[in-house]
C-alpha positions in Angstrom: 0.0 0.0 0.0 1.1 3.6 -0.6 1.7 5.6 2.5 -0.5 8.4 1.2 -3.5 6.1 1.6 -3.3 6.6 5.4 -4.1 10.3 5.1 -6.9 9.6 2.7 -8.5 7.1 5.1 -8.4 9.8 7.9 -10.4 12.1 5.6 -13.0 9.3 5.5 -13.2 8.9 9.3 -13.3 12.7 9.8 -16.3 13.0 7.4 -18.2 10.2 9.2 -17.5 11.7 12.6 -18.7 15.2 11.6 -21.9 13.8 10.1 -22.8 11.5 13.1 -21.8 14.0 15.8 -24.8 16.2 14.7 -27.0 13.5 16.2 -25.3 13.5 19.6 -27.8 13.2 22.5 -30.8 13.2 20.2 -31.8 9.6 21.1 -31.7 8.4 17.5 -28.9 5.8 17.0 -30.0 4.6 13.6 -30.0 8.2 12.2 -26.6 8.8 13.6 -25.3 5.5 12.1 -26.9 6.4 8.7 -25.3 9.8 8.7 -21.9 8.3 9.3 -22.4 5.6 6.7 -23.5 8.0 4.0 -20.6 10.4 4.6 -18.1 7.5 4.7 -19.4 6.1 1.4 -19.2 9.5 -0.3 -15.6 10.1 0.9 -14.5 6.6 -0.1 -15.6 7.4 -3.7 -12.6 9.8 -4.0 -9.9 7.5 -2.6 -7.6 6.0 -5.1 -7.8 2.3 -4.3 -9.6 -0.9 -5.3 -11.3 -1.6 -2.0 -13.5 -4.5 -0.9 -15.4 -4.5 2.4 -14.6 -7.7 4.2 -15.9 -6.5 7.6 -19.1 -4.6 7.4 -21.4 -3.2 10.1 -25.0 -2.9 11.1 -26.4 -6.4 10.9 -26.8 -6.9 14.6 -28.2 -3.4 15.0 -30.4 -3.6 12.0 -28.9 -0.3 10.9 -27.8 0.8 7.4 -24.4 -0.7 6.6 -21.4 -0.8 4.4 -22.0 -4.5 3.4 -19.5 -7.3 3.0 -18.4 -7.5 -0.6 -19.1 -3.8 -1.4 -16.6 -2.2 -3.6 -15.2 1.1 -2.5 -12.7 3.6 -4.0 -12.1 4.9 -7.5 -11.0 1.4 -8.7 -7.5 2.7 -9.3 -4.6 2.1 -7.0 -3.9 -0.7 -4.5 -6.2 -3.7 -4.0 -7.1 -3.7 -0.4 -9.4 -5.3 2.2 -11.5 -2.8 4.3 -12.9 -3.4 7.8 -15.2 -0.6 8.8 -17.5 0.6 11.6 -18.8 3.9 10.4 -19.9 4.7 14.0 -18.6 2.6 16.9 -21.0 3.4 19.6 -24.4 4.2 18.0 -26.1 4.0 21.5 -23.3 6.2 22.9 -24.1 8.9 20.5 -27.8 8.6 21.0 -27.4 9.0 24.7 -24.7 11.7 24.5 -22.1 9.5 26.3 -18.3 9.3 25.8 -16.0 7.2 23.7 -17.9 7.1 20.3 -15.5 6.9 17.3 -15.6 6.3 13.6 -13.1 3.6 12.7 -11.5 2.0 9.6 -8.9 -0.7 9.1 -7.3 -1.2 5.6 -4.8 -4.0 4.6 -3.5 -5.6 1.5 -6.1 -7.7 -0.3 -6.6 -11.1 1.3 -5.0 -10.3 4.6 -7.9 -9.4 6.9 -9.9 -12.2 8.5 -13.4 -12.4 6.9 -15.4 -12.6 10.1 -19.2 -12.7 10.1 -21.1 -10.3 12.3 -21.4 -12.5 15.4 -19.9 -12.8 18.9 -16.2 -13.2 19.4 -14.2 -14.0 22.6 -11.2 -11.7 22.8 -8.1 -10.9 24.8 -5.8 -7.9 24.2 -2.6 -6.6 25.8 0.0 -3.9 25.1 3.5 -4.3 23.9 5.1 -5.3 27.2 2.9 -8.4 27.5 2.9 -9.3 23.7 3.4 -13.0 23.1 2.9 -13.9 26.8 -0.9 -14.3 27.1 -3.2 -17.2 26.0 -6.9 -16.9 25.7 -7.3 -20.4 27.1 -5.4 -19.6 30.3 -7.4 -19.1 33.5 -7.9 -15.3 34.1 -6.0 -15.7 37.4 -2.9 -16.9 35.5 -3.3 -14.2 32.9 -3.4 -11.5 35.5 -0.2 -12.7 37.1 1.6 -12.7 33.7 0.4 -9.3 32.6 1.2 -7.7 36.0 4.8 -9.1 35.8 5.2 -8.0 32.2 3.9 -4.4 33.0 6.0 -4.2 36.2 2.9 -3.7 38.3 1.5 -5.2 41.5 -1.6 -7.2 41.0 -3.6 -4.8 43.0 -2.6 -2.0 40.6 -3.5 -4.0 37.4 -6.5 -2.6 35.6 -8.6 -4.9 33.5 -11.2 -3.5 31.2 -14.3 -5.5 30.4 -17.7 -4.8 29.0 -20.5 -4.5 31.5 -22.7 -7.4 30.5 -24.3 -10.3 32.5 -22.2 -12.8 30.5 -19.1 -11.4 32.1 -20.2 -11.4 35.7 -18.3 -14.5 36.7 -15.2 -13.2 35.0 -15.5 -9.9 36.8 -15.9 -11.6 40.1 -12.8 -13.7 39.6 -10.7 -10.7 38.5 -11.7 -8.9 41.7 -11.1 -12.0 43.8 -7.6 -12.1 42.4 -7.1 -8.6 43.6 -6.9 -6.7 40.3 -9.1 -3.7 39.4 -11.9 -3.8 36.9 -12.9 -0.9 34.6 -16.4 -1.5 33.1 -17.5 0.0 29.8 -20.9 -0.1 28.1 -20.2 0.1 24.4 -17.3 0.6 22.1 -14.9 -2.3 22.5 -12.5 -1.1 19.7 -11.4 1.9 21.9 -11.4 -0.4 25.0 -9.1 -3.0 23.5 -6.6 -0.6 21.9 -6.4 1.3 25.2 -4.1 -1.5 26.4 -1.5 -0.2 24.1 -1.4 3.3 25.5 0.2 3.6 28.9 -1.6 6.9 29.7 -5.0 5.1 29.8 -3.9 3.0 32.7 -5.5 -0.1 31.1 -3.4 -3.3 31.2 -5.7 -6.0 29.9 -8.8 -6.3 27.8 -10.9 -9.4 27.9 -14.4 -10.6 27.2 -17.0 -11.4 24.5 -18.0 -8.8 22.0 -18.5 -8.3 18.2 -16.3 -10.1 15.7 -16.1 -7.2 13.3 -14.8 -4.9 16.1 -12.3 -7.7 16.9 -10.7 -7.6 13.5 -10.7 -3.8 13.4 -9.0 -3.8 16.9 -6.5 -6.3 15.7 -5.3 -4.0 12.9 -4.7 -1.2 15.4 -3.0 -3.5 18.0 -0.7 -4.8 15.3 0.3 -1.2 14.4 0.9 -0.5 18.1 3.0 -3.6 18.8 0.5 -5.2 21.2 -1.0 -8.6 21.0 -4.5 -10.1 20.7 -6.1 -13.6 20.5 -9.7 -14.4 19.7 -12.2 -17.1 19.0 -15.6 -16.9 17.3 -18.6 -17.8 19.4 -21.3 -19.1 17.0 -24.7 -19.1 18.8 -26.4 -21.7 16.5 -25.8 -23.9 13.4 -26.7 -21.1 11.0 -23.8 -19.0 12.4 -21.4 -22.0 12.2 -22.4 -22.4 8.6 -21.7 -18.7 7.9 -18.2 -19.1 9.4 -17.4 -22.0 7.1 -18.9 -20.2 4.1 -16.5 -17.3 4.8 -13.5 -19.6 4.9 -13.2 -20.7 8.5 -13.3 -24.5 8.5 -13.2 -24.7 12.2 -15.4 -21.8 13.5 -14.1 -22.2 17.0 -10.4 -22.3 16.3 -8.1 -20.0 18.4 -7.2 -17.0 16.3 -3.9 -15.2 16.8 -3.1 -11.6 15.9 -1.5 -12.9 12.7 -4.7 -14.9 11.9 -6.8 -11.8 12.3 -4.4 -9.5 10.3 -2.2 -11.8 8.1 0.0 -9.3 6.4 2.6 -6.9 7.7 1.0 -3.8 6.3 -2.2 -2.5 7.8 -3.6 1.0 8.4 -5.9 1.9 11.2 -7.7 5.3 11.4 -10.2 6.7 13.9 -11.8 10.0 14.6 -13.5 10.9 17.9 -17.2 11.6 17.8 -17.6 12.1 21.5 -14.9 12.7 24.1 -12.8 9.7 25.1 -9.6 8.6 26.7 -7.8 8.5 23.3 -9.5 11.2 21.3 -11.5 14.3 21.8 -14.9 14.4 20.2 -16.2 16.6 17.4 -16.5 20.2 18.5 -18.8 22.7 16.8 -17.0 26.0 17.4 -19.6 28.3 16.1 -20.7 29.4 12.7 -19.5 26.8 10.2 -16.3 25.9 12.0 -15.9 22.3 13.2 -12.8 20.7 14.9 -12.0 17.0 14.8 -9.4 14.9 16.6 -8.1 11.8 14.8 -5.4 9.1 15.0 -3.9 7.1 12.1 -1.3 4.4 12.3 0.5 1.9 10.1 1.8 -1.5 11.1 4.6 -1.6 8.5 6.4 1.5 10.0 4.8 1.6 13.5 4.2 5.3 12.9 1.3 6.8 14.9 0.0 10.2 14.0 -2.5 12.4 15.9 -4.3 14.9 13.7 -6.4 17.9 14.8 -8.3 19.5 11.9 -10.6 22.4 11.3 -13.4 22.0 8.8 -15.7 24.6 7.2 -19.2 23.1 6.8 -20.1 25.9 4.3 -17.6 24.2 2.0 -18.8 20.7 2.9 -22.6 20.8 2.6 -22.7 17.0 2.1 -21.8 16.6 5.7 -24.8 18.5 7.1 -27.5 16.0 8.2 -29.5 17.9 10.9 
């Protein structure tokens, strides 16, 4: 892939963030997701690439989606796989909460796992613990390993996990071991990649969430030098059949970071919609001036860029949705 593609992908996440942020706190998650999707599609049309969506969004939420197999870009330029979540945190935006983002991962064609929209068991750590954790280890053992790798006492270790009934036993065991638990409601891409940024104070991500978000997270974690393992969790025979149709002969196999992102060149970009630990949200500064806060990274070079941009909506009428 050409390095210039990274900056083009940020333009796409910026557009989606501006469009969806106009629905902050309005209680309409599908409208917010639709605004992000429409803006993202339109911006993709100007990107010089031959892109194919291999991770889409919206099936579980019954929202508009960039569907699996959809072709994006001008058709000129590198052939790439695209994993996309036009709005990670539709409910977050509807309720006016923190940590909503627009996210995209791009990699060479054939190198992103083709994961259906179903549940996935996941574990993620930062660079210090890379190569040391195993999804099949008891959580108590994992806590000991990550604490040692991060040079922390167990009582100072911070494990982030989604606040869901399915995780209650895991939460109880983490606390019984003596570690701390940070609960989040939605947005497990931002939660998982937080393990790779020391300033977040997050040491370990674990739990069951969406498979599309898992692949997108894996691209970011690969760029940041962290580690991740995963396993799909089909709920019925239909979902198992979907896995096999998409190329996974054993739907329940353990997936390493290199299974999720097989090549050595991936790009991850995100723009904040609402304020979070990693990115500030979209800010409407008065008149037609809008400010965005983004991050873009590339696994081949391990370069991470933070981008703050000002946009004039009077020059971008296609991004006005409310």
